[in-house]
ROTI-17031 format. One record per residue: residue in one letter; x, y, z of N, C-alpha, C, O, CB in turn. Coordinates in steps of 0.05 Angstrom, whole numbers, padded with zeros to 5 digits, always signed. Glycine has a CB too. Example, Ala and Ser with C-alpha at 12.3 -4.5 7.8 and 13.67 -1.06 7.14 Angstrom:
<recs>
a+00264-00114+00156+00246-00090+00156+00264-00066+00156+00285-00066+00169+00226-00089+00181 s+00257-00045+00142+00273-00021+00143+00258+00001+00157+00268+00023+00161+00282-00012+00114 
</recs>
This chain:
<recs>
x+00017-00024+00000+00000+00000+00000+00018+00025+00000+00040+00025+00010-00019+00000+00025 x+00007+00047-00012+00021+00073-00013+00008+00091+00007-00016+00096+00007+00020+00085-00042 x+00025+00102+00025+00014+00121+00046+00006+00147+00032+00021+00158+00016+00035+00127+00068 x-00018+00157+00040-00027+00182+00029-00038+00200+00051-00044+00189+00073-00050+00178+00007 x-00039+00226+00046-00050+00244+00067-00079+00241+00069-00093+00233+00050-00043+00273+00060 x-00090+00248+00094-00119+00246+00098-00134+00265+00081-00125+00288+00077-00126+00251+00128 x-00156+00256+00070-00173+00272+00054-00165+00273+00025-00180+00285+00009-00174+00299+00065 x-00144+00262+00018-00136+00262-00011-00138+00234-00021-00136+00214-00007-00107+00273-00014 x-00143+00232-00047-00146+00206-00059-00119+00197-00071-00104+00213-00082-00168+00206-00081 x-00115+00172-00068-00090+00160-00079-00093+00158-00109-00114+00150-00119-00083+00133-00067 x-00073+00164-00123-00074+00161-00153-00080+00132-00160-00068+00113-00148-00048+00171-00167 x-00098+00128-00179-00105+00100-00187-00088+00092-00211-00084+00108-00230-00135+00098-00193 x-00080+00068-00210-00065+00057-00233-00081+00035-00245-00089+00016-00232-00037+00046-00224 x-00087+00038-00271-00103+00018-00285-00087-00007-00289-00063-00006-00295-00113+00029-00313 x-00100-00030-00284-00085-00055-00288-00077-00059-00317-00092-00052-00335-00101-00079-00279 x-00054-00069-00321-00044-00074-00348-00056-00101-00358-00055-00121-00345-00013-00075-00349 x-00068-00099-00381-00080-00123-00392-00065-00134-00416-00067-00158-00422-00108-00117-00400 x-00049-00118-00429-00035-00128-00453-00009-00142-00445-00002-00143-00421-00028-00104-00471 x+00003-00154-00463+00029-00168-00458+00051-00148-00452+00050-00125-00461+00036-00186-00481 x+00070-00157-00439+00094-00141-00432+00107-00132-00458+00110-00148-00477+00114-00156-00414 x+00115-00107-00459+00128-00098-00484+00154-00113-00488+00167-00121-00469+00133-00067-00483 x+00160-00116-00512+00185-00130-00518+00185-00140-00547+00164-00139-00560+00190-00154-00499 x+00206-00150-00556+00207-00159-00584+00188-00183-00588+00188-00201-00572+00235-00166-00592 x+00173-00182-00609+00154-00204-00615+00170-00226-00629+00188-00221-00645+00130-00194-00632 x+00162-00249-00623+00174-00272-00637+00154-00294-00639+00136-00297-00622+00200-00282-00621 x+00156-00310-00661+00138-00332-00665+00146-00356-00649+00166-00355-00634+00137-00339-00695 x+00130-00377-00650+00137-00401-00635+00164-00412-00643+00170-00414-00667+00116-00422-00638 x+00179-00420-00624+00206-00431-00629+00203-00460-00640+00188-00476-00630+00223-00431-00604 x+00217-00465-00660+00217-00492-00671+00239-00508-00658+00259-00497-00648+00220-00492-00702 x+00236-00534-00658+00256-00551-00645+00281-00552-00662+00282-00539-00683+00244-00579-00642 x+00300-00568-00654+00325-00570-00669+00320-00582-00697+00305-00602-00700+00346-00587-00654 x+00333-00570-00717+00329-00579-00744+00344-00605-00748+00366-00609-00737+00338-00558-00763 x+00332-00622-00764+00346-00647-00771+00345-00651-00801+00329-00637-00815+00333-00671-00757 x+00361-00668-00812+00362-00673-00840+00336-00685-00850+00319-00694-00834+00385-00691-00848 x+00332-00686-00877+00307-00697-00888+00305-00727-00882+00324-00742-00884+00306-00693-00918 x+00281-00735-00874+00276-00763-00867+00255-00773-00886+00235-00760-00892+00268-00766-00838 x+00259-00798-00895+00238-00811-00911+00215-00819-00894+00218-00828-00871+00250-00835-00926 x+00191-00816-00905+00168-00824-00891+00169-00854-00885+00176-00870-00902+00142-00818-00906 x+00163-00862-00861+00164-00890-00853+00147-00907-00871+00154-00930-00877+00156-00893-00824 x+00124-00897-00880+00106-00912-00897+00119-00920-00923+00112-00941-00934+00081-00896-00902 x+00138-00904-00933+00151-00911-00958+00167-00937-00956+00167-00954-00974+00170-00888-00966 x+00180-00940-00933+00196-00965-00929+00178-00989-00927+00185-01011-00936+00213-00963-00903 x+00154-00986-00916+00135-01008-00916+00127-01016-00944+00127-01040-00951+00109-01001-00900 x+00122-00996-00961+00114-01003-00989+00137-01016-01004+00133-01034-01019+00105-00977-01003 x+00161-01006-00999+00185-01018-01012+00188-01047-01003+00193-01065-01019+00210-01001-01006 x+00185-01051-00976+00188-01078-00966+00167-01097-00977+00173-01120-00983+00186-01077-00936 x+00142-01087-00979+00120-01103-00990+00126-01110-01019+00123-01133-01027+00093-01088-00988 x+00136-01091-01034+00142-01096-01063+00164-01116-01066+00162-01135-01082+00150-01070-01077 x+00186-01113-01050+00208-01132-01051+00199-01160-01042+00207-01180-01054+00231-01123-01034 x+00183-01161-01021+00174-01187-01011+00156-01201-01032+00159-01225-01037+00158-01184-00985 x+00139-01185-01045+00122-01197-01065+00138-01207-01089+00132-01228-01100+00101-01176-01075 x+00158-01191-01097+00175-01199-01120+00190-01225-01113+00193-01243-01130+00194-01177-01128 x+00201-01226-01089+00216-01250-01081+00198-01274-01079+00206-01296-01087+00230-01245-01054 x+00174-01270-01069+00155-01292-01067+00148-01302-01095+00147-01326-01099+00130-01283-01052 x+00143-01284-01113+00137-01292-01141+00160-01307-01154+00156-01326-01168+00129-01268-01158 x+00185-01298-01148+00208-01312-01159+00210-01340-01149+00215-01359-01164+00234-01296-01151 x+00206-01344-01122+00208-01371-01111+00185-01388-01122+00190-01412-01129+00205-01370-01080 x+00161-01377-01125+00139-01393-01136+00145-01400-01165+00139-01423-01174+00113-01377-01135 x+00157-01382-01180+00163-01387-01208+00184-01410-01210+00183-01427-01227+00173-01362-01222 x+00204-01408-01192+00225-01429-01192+00213-01456-01185+00220-01477-01196+00247-01422-01172 x+00194-01456-01166+00181-01481-01158+00166-01493-01181+00165-01517-01186+00163-01477-01134 x+00152-01475-01197+00137-01485-01220+00156-01496-01241+00151-01517-01252+00120-01462-01232 x+00178-01482-01246+00197-01490-01267+00211-01516-01259+00215-01534-01276+00217-01468-01272 x+00220-01518-01234+00237-01540-01226+00221-01565-01218+00230-01587-01221+00254-01532-01203 x+00196-01561-01208+00182-01584-01197+00155-01589-01211+00151-01611-01221+00176-01579-01167 x+00138-01568-01212+00111-01573-01221+00110-01580-01251+00099-01601-01258+00094-01548-01217 x+00121-01563-01268+00119-01568-01297+00132-01595-01305+00120-01610-01319+00132-01545-01312 x+00157-01600-01296+00168-01626-01304+00152-01650-01294+00149-01670-01308+00196-01629-01293 x+00141-01648-01270+00125-01670-01259+00100-01675-01275+00092-01697-01281+00119-01666-01230 x+00086-01653-01282+00061-01655-01297+00066-01666-01325+00051-01682-01335+00046-01628-01298 x+00087-01656-01338+00093-01663-01365+00109-01689-01368+00115-01698-01390+00107-01641-01379 x+00117-01700-01345+00133-01725-01346+00162-01719-01353+00177-01737-01361+00122-01744-01366 x+00171-01694-01351+00198-01687-01357+00217-01691-01334+00209-01696-01311+00200-01658-01366 x+00243-01688-01340+00264-01692-01320+00282-01667-01321+00293-01661-01341+00280-01718-01325 x+00285-01652-01298+00303-01630-01298+00332-01639-01293+00337-01655-01275+00295-01609-01276 x+00350-01629-01309+00378-01636-01307+00395-01610-01308+00386-01589-01317+00387-01655-01330 x+00420-01612-01298+00438-01589-01298+00462-01595-01316+00474-01616-01314+00447-01582-01270 x+00468-01576-01334+00491-01579-01351+00516-01574-01335+00519-01553-01322+00490-01559-01376 x+00535-01593-01335+00559-01591-01318+00584-01585-01334+00604-01576-01322+00563-01617-01303 x+00584-01589-01360+00608-01584-01376+00603-01564-01398+00580-01555-01402+00618-01611-01389 x+00623-01557-01413+00621-01537-01434+00618-01549-01462+00621-01535-01482+00645-01519-01434 x+00611-01575-01463+00610-01588-01489+00587-01578-01507+00589-01581-01531+00606-01618-01485 x+00567-01565-01495+00545-01555-01511+00544-01525-01512+00523-01513-01519+00518-01566-01500 x+00566-01512-01506+00567-01483-01509+00566-01476-01539+00575-01491-01555+00593-01471-01495 x+00556-01452-01546+00547-01430-01528+00517-01433-01520+00508-01418-01503+00551-01404-01541 x+00503-01451-01532+00474-01452-01527+00468-01461-01498+00451-01451-01485+00460-01470-01547 x+00483-01481-01489+00478-01493-01463+00504-01492-01446+00517-01512-01444+00467-01522-01465 x+00510-01469-01435+00535-01467-01419+00531-01481-01392+00509-01487-01384+00543-01438-01415 x+00553-01486-01377+00551-01499-01351+00533-01482-01333+00533-01458-01333+00579-01502-01338 x+00517-01497-01316+00498-01484-01299+00470-01480-01310+00452-01471-01296+00508-01457-01291 x+00467-01487-01336+00441-01485-01349+00422-01508-01339+00430-01531-01338+00443-01485-01380 x+00397-01500-01334+00377-01521-01328+00364-01530-01354+00355-01513-01369+00356-01510-01308 x+00364-01556-01358+00350-01567-01381+00328-01586-01372+00332-01600-01352+00370-01581-01401 x+00306-01586-01385+00284-01604-01379+00280-01621-01404+00274-01611-01426+00258-01589-01371 x+00282-01647-01401+00279-01666-01424+00253-01682-01419+00247-01689-01397+00304-01685-01427 x+00240-01688-01441+00215-01704-01440+00220-01730-01456+00234-01730-01476+00191-01688-01451 x+00207-01751-01446+00209-01776-01461+00199-01773-01490+00181-01757-01495+00192-01798-01447 x+00212-01787-01508+00206-01784-01537+00207-01811-01550+00223-01828-01542+00225-01764-01550 x+00190-01815-01569+00192-01839-01586+00216-01838-01604+00219-01818-01619+00166-01843-01603 x+00234-01857-01602+00259-01855-01619+00253-01852-01649+00269-01841-01663+00275-01880-01615 x+00230-01861-01658+00223-01858-01686+00218-01829-01694+00220-01821-01717+00198-01874-01693 x+00213-01812-01674+00208-01784-01679+00233-01766-01679+00232-01743-01684+00188-01773-01659 x+00255-01779-01672+00280-01763-01670+00292-01758-01698+00290-01775-01716+00301-01778-01653 x+00303-01733-01701+00314-01725-01726+00342-01713-01722+00349-01706-01699+00295-01705-01741 x+00356-01710-01743+00383-01697-01742+00379-01668-01733+00361-01654-01743+00398-01698-01769 x+00395-01660-01714+00393-01633-01702+00379-01632-01675+00381-01613-01661+00378-01615-01721 x+00365-01654-01668+00352-01655-01641+00373-01658-01620+00394-01672-01623+00332-01679-01640 x+00369-01644-01597+00386-01647-01574+00373-01667-01555+00350-01664-01547+00391-01619-01559 x+00387-01689-01549+00376-01710-01533+00394-01717-01509+00418-01711-01510+00371-01735-01550 x+00382-01729-01489+00397-01739-01466+00397-01769-01468+00376-01782-01471+00385-01729-01439 x+00421-01781-01466+00423-01810-01468+00440-01821-01445+00458-01807-01435+00434-01819-01495 x+00435-01846-01438+00451-01860-01418+00478-01867-01430+00480-01878-01453+00437-01885-01407 x+00500-01862-01415+00526-01870-01425+00527-01900-01429+00538-01910-01449+00548-01861-01406 x+00516-01915-01409+00513-01943-01412+00484-01950-01406+00473-01940-01386+00532-01959-01393 x+00471-01966-01422+00443-01972-01418+00438-01983-01391+00451-02002-01382+00434-01991-01440 x+00418-01971-01377+00411-01980-01350+00427-01967-01328+00421-01971-01304+00413-02009-01348 x+00447-01951-01335+00464-01937-01314+00455-01908-01312+00445-01897-01331+00494-01939-01322 x+00459-01896-01288+00448-01869-01284+00463-01847-01299+00451-01826-01304+00449-01863-01255 x+00488-01850-01306+00503-01829-01319+00492-01822-01346+00486-01840-01362+00532-01836-01321 x+00488-01796-01352+00476-01787-01377+00493-01765-01390+00509-01752-01377+00447-01778-01372 x+00489-01762-01416+00502-01741-01432+00480-01728-01449+00462-01742-01458+00525-01752-01450 x+00481-01702-01452+00463-01687-01470+00478-01675-01493+00494-01657-01490+00447-01665-01454 x+00474-01687-01517+00487-01677-01541+00468-01676-01564+00444-01683-01561+00511-01696-01549 x+00477-01667-01587+00460-01663-01611+00464-01687-01630+00487-01696-01635+00467-01636-01625 x+00442-01695-01642+00443-01717-01662+00454-01705-01688+00444-01686-01699+00415-01730-01667 x+00475-01718-01699+00487-01709-01724+00483-01729-01746+00488-01724-01770+00517-01702-01720 x+00475-01754-01739+00471-01774-01759+00453-01796-01748+00453-01801-01724+00498-01787-01769 x+00437-01808-01765+00419-01830-01758+00423-01853-01777+00424-01850-01801+00389-01820-01759 x+00426-01877-01765+00430-01901-01782+00408-01921-01776+00400-01924-01753+00458-01913-01776 x+00399-01935-01796+00378-01955-01793+00390-01983-01801+00404-01985-01821+00353-01949-01810 x+00383-02003-01785+00393-02030-01790+00371-02046-01805+00349-02037-01808+00401-02044-01764 x+00379-02070-01813+00360-02087-01829+00336-02096-01812+00315-02101-01823+00374-02111-01839 x+00339-02097-01786+00317-02105-01769+00298-02082-01762+00279-02085-01746+00327-02119-01744 x+00303-02058-01772+00286-02035-01768+00295-02018-01744+00283-01996-01740+00259-02044-01763 x+00314-02026-01728+00323-02010-01706+00341-01988-01716+00352-01989-01738+00339-02028-01685 x+00344-01967-01700+00360-01944-01707+00382-01939-01687+00379-01946-01664+00342-01919-01710 x+00403-01927-01696+00425-01918-01679+00432-01890-01686+00427-01881-01709+00450-01937-01681 x+00444-01876-01667+00448-01847-01670+00477-01840-01664+00490-01850-01646+00429-01831-01651 x+00487-01821-01681+00513-01809-01676+00508-01781-01664+00494-01765-01675+00530-01808-01702 x+00521-01776-01641+00517-01751-01627+00544-01736-01623+00565-01748-01623+00503-01755-01600 x+00541-01710-01620+00565-01694-01616+00558-01668-01602+00537-01656-01607+00579-01687-01644 x+00575-01660-01583+00571-01634-01570+00576-01611-01588+00594-01613-01605+00588-01632-01545 x+00560-01590-01586+00564-01567-01604+00592-01555-01602+00602-01543-01621+00543-01545-01598 x+00604-01558-01579+00630-01546-01574+00653-01566-01577+00676-01560-01571+00631-01533-01546 x+00646-01590-01585+00666-01611-01588+00676-01613-01617+00661-01608-01635+00655-01639-01578 x+00701-01621-01620+00712-01623-01647+00707-01650-01660+00712-01653-01684+00741-01618-01646 x+00697-01669-01645+00692-01696-01657+00667-01708-01645+00659-01701-01623+00717-01714-01652 x+00655-01727-01660+00630-01740-01649+00637-01757-01625+00660-01763-01619+00617-01758-01671 x+00616-01765-01610+00619-01783-01588+00630-01810-01598+00625-01818-01621+00593-01787-01573 x+00646-01823-01581+00661-01846-01590+00643-01870-01598+00652-01886-01614+00680-01854-01569 x+00620-01872-01586+00603-01896-01591+00576-01888-01602+00565-01867-01595+00601-01913-01566 x+00565-01906-01618+00538-01902-01628+00518-01906-01604+00523-01921-01585+00531-01922-01651 x+00496-01891-01606+00475-01892-01585+00451-01907-01596+00441-01901-01617+00467-01864-01575 x+00442-01928-01581+00419-01943-01590+00394-01931-01578+00395-01915-01560+00422-01973-01583 x+00371-01940-01588+00345-01929-01579+00341-01932-01549+00329-01915-01537+00323-01942-01595 x+00349-01955-01538+00344-01960-01510+00359-01940-01491+00351-01937-01468+00353-01988-01503 x+00380-01928-01502+00395-01909-01485+00382-01881-01484+00389-01865-01466+00423-01907-01495 x+00365-01875-01503+00354-01848-01504+00335-01844-01481+00316-01859-01477+00339-01844-01531 x+00339-01823-01465+00323-01816-01442+00302-01794-01449+00281-01793-01436+00340-01807-01419 x+00308-01778-01468+00289-01757-01474+00301-01736-01492+00325-01735-01497+00278-01743-01449 x+00283-01718-01503+00292-01696-01521+00289-01670-01505+00271-01667-01489+00275-01696-01547 x+00308-01652-01511+00307-01626-01497+00281-01612-01502+00272-01609-01525+00331-01608-01507 x+00268-01603-01480+00243-01589-01482+00248-01559-01479+00241-01543-01497+00223-01599-01460 x+00260-01550-01456+00267-01522-01453+00292-01520-01435+00299-01539-01421+00243-01506-01441 x+00304-01497-01435+00328-01493-01419+00328-01464-01407+00316-01446-01419+00354-01497-01436 x+00341-01461-01384+00343-01435-01371+00371-01432-01360+00380-01449-01345+00322-01433-01348 x+00385-01411-01368+00413-01408-01358+00414-01403-01329+00397-01389-01317+00426-01385-01373 x+00435-01413-01316+00442-01409-01288+00423-01422-01268+00430-01426-01245+00443-01379-01282 x+00399-01429-01276+00379-01440-01257+00388-01468-01250+00378-01479-01230+00351-01440-01270 x+00405-01480-01265+00415-01507-01259+00428-01509-01231+00427-01529-01218+00434-01517-01280 x+00442-01487-01223+00454-01487-01197+00433-01489-01175+00437-01502-01155+00472-01461-01193 x+00411-01475-01179+00389-01477-01160+00377-01505-01160+00371-01516-01139+00366-01456-01167 x+00375-01517-01184+00365-01544-01186+00382-01563-01171+00372-01582-01158+00363-01552-01216 x+00408-01560-01172+00426-01578-01157+00422-01575-01127+00424-01594-01112+00456-01572-01164 x+00416-01550-01118+00412-01546-01090+00387-01557-01078+00386-01566-01056+00413-01516-01084 x+00365-01557-01095+00340-01565-01084+00332-01594-01092+00312-01604-01084+00318-01547-01093 x+00349-01607-01108+00343-01634-01116+00353-01654-01096+00368-01647-01077+00354-01640-01144 x+00346-01679-01100+00355-01700-01082+00343-01698-01054+00319-01692-01051+00385-01699-01080 x+00359-01704-01034+00350-01705-01006+00342-01677-00997+00324-01674-00980+00371-01716-00988 x+00355-01656-01007+00349-01629-00997+00321-01619-01005+00309-01602-00992+00369-01610-01008 x+00310-01629-01028+00285-01619-01038+00262-01623-01017+00243-01607-01016+00277-01633-01063 x+00264-01645-01001+00242-01651-00983+00238-01630-00962+00216-01627-00952+00248-01678-00969 x+00259-01614-00955+00255-01594-00934+00261-01566-00943+00250-01547-00932+00273-01601-00910 x+00278-01562-00963+00285-01534-00971+00261-01520-00983+00256-01497-00975+00308-01535-00992 x+00246-01532-01001+00224-01519-01014+00202-01512-00994+00193-01489-00994+00213-01536-01037 x+00192-01530-00978+00171-01523-00959+00180-01501-00939+00165-01483-00933+00162-01547-00943 x+00204-01503-00928+00214-01484-00909+00216-01456-00922+00208-01436-00910+00241-01492-00897 x+00227-01455-00946+00230-01429-00959+00203-01417-00965+00199-01393-00962+00246-01432-00985 x+00184-01434-00973+00157-01423-00979+00144-01412-00954+00131-01391-00955+00140-01445-00992 x+00146-01426-00932+00133-01417-00907+00146-01391-00898+00132-01373-00890+00136-01439-00885 x+00173-01389-00899+00186-01365-00890+00178-01341-00907+00173-01319-00897+00217-01369-00890 x+00178-01345-00933+00172-01323-00951+00143-01314-00948+00137-01290-00948+00177-01330-00979 x+00125-01333-00945+00097-01326-00941+00092-01311-00915+00077-01292-00914+00079-01351-00942 x+00106-01320-00894+00103-01307-00868+00114-01278-00870+00101-01259-00860+00119-01322-00846 x+00137-01275-00882+00149-01248-00884+00132-01230-00901+00127-01207-00895+00177-01250-00896 x+00122-01240-00924+00105-01224-00941+00079-01216-00926+00070-01194-00929+00098-01239-00967 x+00067-01235-00911+00043-01229-00896+00048-01207-00875+00032-01189-00871+00033-01253-00882 x+00071-01208-00862+00078-01188-00842+00081-01161-00855+00071-01141-00844+00104-01196-00827 x+00096-01159-00877+00100-01134-00891+00074-01122-00901+00070-01098-00899+00120-01137-00913 x+00057-01139-00912+00031-01129-00922+00014-01118-00899+00002-01097-00901+00016-01151-00936 x+00013-01133-00876-00002-01123-00853+00009-01097-00842-00006-01079-00835-00003-01145-00831 x+00036-01095-00841+00048-01071-00831+00042-01047-00849+00037-01025-00840+00078-01074-00828 x+00042-01052-00875+00036-01031-00894+00007-01022-00892+00001-00998-00894+00042-01040-00922 x-00011-01041-00887-00039-01033-00885-00044-01017-00859-00060-00998-00859-00057-01058-00884 x-00030-01025-00837-00033-01009-00813-00022-00981-00816-00035-00962-00807-00018-01024-00789 x+00001-00979-00829+00013-00952-00833-00005-00935-00851-00008-00911-00846+00041-00955-00846 x-00017-00947-00871-00035-00932-00889-00060-00923-00874-00071-00901-00880-00042-00948-00914 x-00070-00940-00856-00095-00933-00841-00090-00910-00822-00108-00893-00818-00105-00957-00826 x-00066-00908-00811-00060-00886-00793-00059-00860-00807-00064-00839-00795-00034-00892-00778 x-00052-00860-00832-00049-00836-00848-00024-00820-00839-00005-00831-00829-00074-00818-00844 x-00026-00794-00844-00003-00778-00837-00001-00775-00807-00021-00773-00793-00005-00750-00851 x+00023-00774-00798+00027-00769-00769+00019-00741-00761+00023-00722-00776+00056-00775-00761 x+00008-00738-00737+00000-00711-00727+00025-00694-00721+00045-00704-00711-00017-00714-00701 x+00023-00668-00728+00047-00651-00722+00051-00648-00693+00032-00648-00677+00043-00623-00735 x+00076-00646-00685+00082-00643-00656+00074-00616-00645+00070-00597-00660+00112-00646-00652 x+00071-00614-00619+00063-00589-00605+00086-00568-00608+00109-00575-00605+00056-00593-00576 x+00078-00542-00613+00099-00522-00615+00113-00517-00587+00100-00519-00566+00088-00495-00625 x+00138-00511-00589+00153-00506-00564+00147-00477-00555+00151-00459-00570+00184-00509-00568 x+00137-00473-00530+00130-00446-00520+00155-00429-00518+00177-00438-00512+00116-00447-00493 x+00150-00402-00522+00172-00383-00519+00177-00378-00489+00158-00370-00475+00166-00356-00534 x+00201-00383-00479+00206-00380-00450+00203-00351-00441+00200-00346-00417+00233-00390-00443 x+00203-00332-00460+00201-00304-00451+00172-00296-00447+00167-00275-00434+00214-00286-00472 x+00153-00311-00456+00125-00305-00452+00115-00319-00428+00120-00343-00424+00109-00312-00477 x+00100-00305-00410+00090-00318-00385+00069-00338-00392+00052-00334-00410+00078-00297-00366 x+00070-00360-00378+00050-00381-00382+00023-00372-00372+00023-00357-00352+00059-00408-00369 x+00001-00381-00383-00025-00373-00373-00030-00383-00345-00022-00405-00337-00048-00383-00391 x-00044-00365-00328-00050-00371-00300-00025-00375-00283-00027-00386-00261-00067-00397-00299 x-00002-00366-00292+00022-00368-00276+00023-00345-00257+00013-00323-00263+00048-00370-00294 x+00035-00348-00233+00038-00326-00215+00053-00303-00227+00074-00308-00240+00053-00335-00189 x+00044-00279-00224+00057-00256-00236+00048-00251-00264+00057-00232-00277+00086-00259-00235 x+00030-00267-00274+00021-00263-00301+00003-00239-00303+00002-00226-00324+00007-00288-00312 x-00013-00232-00282-00031-00209-00283-00017-00186-00267-00003-00191-00247-00059-00216-00271 x-00022-00161-00275-00010-00138-00261-00027-00133-00236-00052-00136-00237-00009-00113-00280 x-00014-00126-00214-00028-00120-00189-00032-00091-00186-00019-00074-00198-00012-00131-00165 x-00052-00084-00170-00057-00056-00165-00036-00045-00146-00026-00059-00128-00085-00052-00153 x-00029-00019-00150-00010-00006-00132-00025+00007-00109-00013+00019-00092+00007+00015-00146 
</recs>
């Protein structure tokens, strides 16, 4: 209180209602950081990659297992360079059974090195001979070889004629054939399906959330907080 003389009125001071004078400034922004990719973008990229990988595995399964089994074909892997450049090492070839009477010069066939034995060779027919009893024999040669195979091939040795080939896939065929096929293919399919399902679900959740809400602005420390002590001017 201000002491005043008797009978006189104390000067009145109007309460201040406006903000304290001072330089005006907008809300302070937080520390700047470099540009960041939206998290949703990585979900979409992951979903796309997962889908592509899943389709690749399914396509390989169809090529290596389903189609040969349905058509009665046999998938084999080229191991030597005798049929280059058309069939370099690592090429997957699928051969189908064929009637020996339908074979012609220029056909690529797979034959047993010895009849009834598992070892096979895939070469091109360069000559066909017929005997008096009606049977036929074949002379074969690799495209990259300088001379024909040493022995004639009889009809009983022919395992099949080349149906289609795919470069480099033969290495995959070697990995999934035999004893490994029983567990590699199912395990790979389950893992890929699980991962693709997770990425798709995560992408859907991110899309449903939409854009993230902007953060709260940082208050200016020079401005008094509302309802804070000293925020209103007192009477003198």
